C-alpha positions as CSV (number, residue, x, y, z in Angstrom):
1,M,-0.2,0.1,-0.1
2,T,1.1,3.4,-0.9
3,V,-0.4,7.0,-0.2
4,W,0.5,9.1,-3.1
5,I,0.6,13.0,-3.7
6,K,-0.4,14.4,-6.7
7,Q,2.4,16.2,-8.4
8,G,1.9,20.1,-7.2
9,V,0.3,19.3,-3.9
10,M,1.4,21.5,-1.1
11,G,1.6,22.5,2.6
12,C,1.5,20.4,5.5
13,L,-1.8,19.1,7.6
14,K,-1.9,20.5,11.2
15,P,-1.5,17.6,13.9
16,Q,-5.2,16.6,14.5
17,A,-5.7,16.1,10.2
18,R,-2.1,14.5,9.8
19,K,-3.5,12.0,12.4
20,G,-6.6,11.4,10.7
21,L,-5.3,10.7,7.3
22,G,-3.1,8.1,9.1
23,R,-6.0,6.4,9.8
24,V,-7.6,6.6,6.5
25,A,-4.1,5.7,5.2
26,D,-4.1,2.7,7.8
27,L,-7.8,1.8,6.7
28,F,-6.6,1.5,3.1
29,A,-3.5,-0.7,4.0
30,T,-6.0,-3.1,5.3
31,E,-6.9,-3.8,1.6
32,D,-4.0,-3.1,0.5
33,H,-5.1,-0.1,-1.6
34,D,-3.4,2.8,-2.4
35,L,-4.2,6.3,-1.5
36,F,-4.2,9.6,-3.7
37,I,-4.1,12.7,-2.1
38,T,-5.1,15.5,-4.6
39,S,-5.1,18.5,-2.1
40,I,-3.8,19.7,1.1
41,R,-3.1,23.8,0.9
42,E,-3.0,24.6,-2.6
43,G,-5.6,25.7,-5.2
44,T,-8.8,27.4,-4.9
45,H,-11.2,26.0,-2.8
46,K,-14.6,26.9,-1.3
47,A,-15.3,30.1,1.4
48,G,-14.5,28.3,4.6
49,S,-12.7,25.9,3.7
50,L,-10.1,24.3,6.2
51,H,-7.4,23.6,3.7
52,Y,-5.9,26.6,4.0
53,D,-5.5,26.2,7.7
54,G,-4.1,22.7,7.4
55,Q,-7.0,20.9,8.4
56,A,-8.6,19.4,5.3
57,W,-7.3,17.5,2.4
58,D,-9.0,15.8,-0.8
59,M,-8.7,12.3,-2.1
60,Q,-9.4,10.5,-5.0
61,D,-13.0,9.9,-5.8
62,D,-12.4,6.1,-6.6
63,V,-11.8,4.6,-3.3
64,K,-12.6,1.5,-2.4
65,F,-14.4,1.8,0.8
66,Q,-17.8,3.2,1.8
67,L,-18.1,6.9,3.0
68,L,-19.2,5.5,6.4
69,E,-16.0,3.3,6.5
70,I,-14.1,6.7,5.9
71,R,-15.9,8.4,8.7
72,E,-15.6,5.7,10.8
73,A,-11.8,5.1,10.8
74,L,-11.9,9.0,11.2
75,G,-13.6,9.1,14.0
76,P,-15.1,12.2,16.3
77,G,-14.7,15.9,14.8
78,F,-13.8,15.1,11.0
79,D,-16.3,15.8,8.1
80,V,-16.0,13.3,5.1
81,V,-17.9,15.3,1.9
82,P,-17.9,13.3,-1.3
83,E,-17.7,16.2,-4.3
84,I,-17.9,15.9,-8.0
85,D,-14.7,14.2,-8.3
86,H,-13.1,13.5,-5.0
87,I,-13.7,13.1,-1.4
88,H,-13.1,16.0,0.7
89,C,-11.7,15.0,4.4
90,E,-11.6,17.9,7.1
91,Y,-10.9,18.3,10.9
92,D,-13.6,20.6,12.1
93,P,-14.8,19.7,15.8
94,K,-18.3,21.0,16.5
């Protein structure tokens, strides 16, 4: 299993988001599926996006897991949002 980062993706995640990404990577490793990160801080995102704060990342939309499995792996405080061409994950405790 490999975590791939799309060319041009820049920035780093804050500790809680980084831990969440690690949990998703562990989930993918259970089935030996590669994980493709398509965005962290670069690019244009919706107003109020947590990308610019290092609390969000996007990953490919052709994942092998159900959104519920990803949400469960991340745990409380994370949002998992299916977008048109990717899945958006962010640490946003309420």
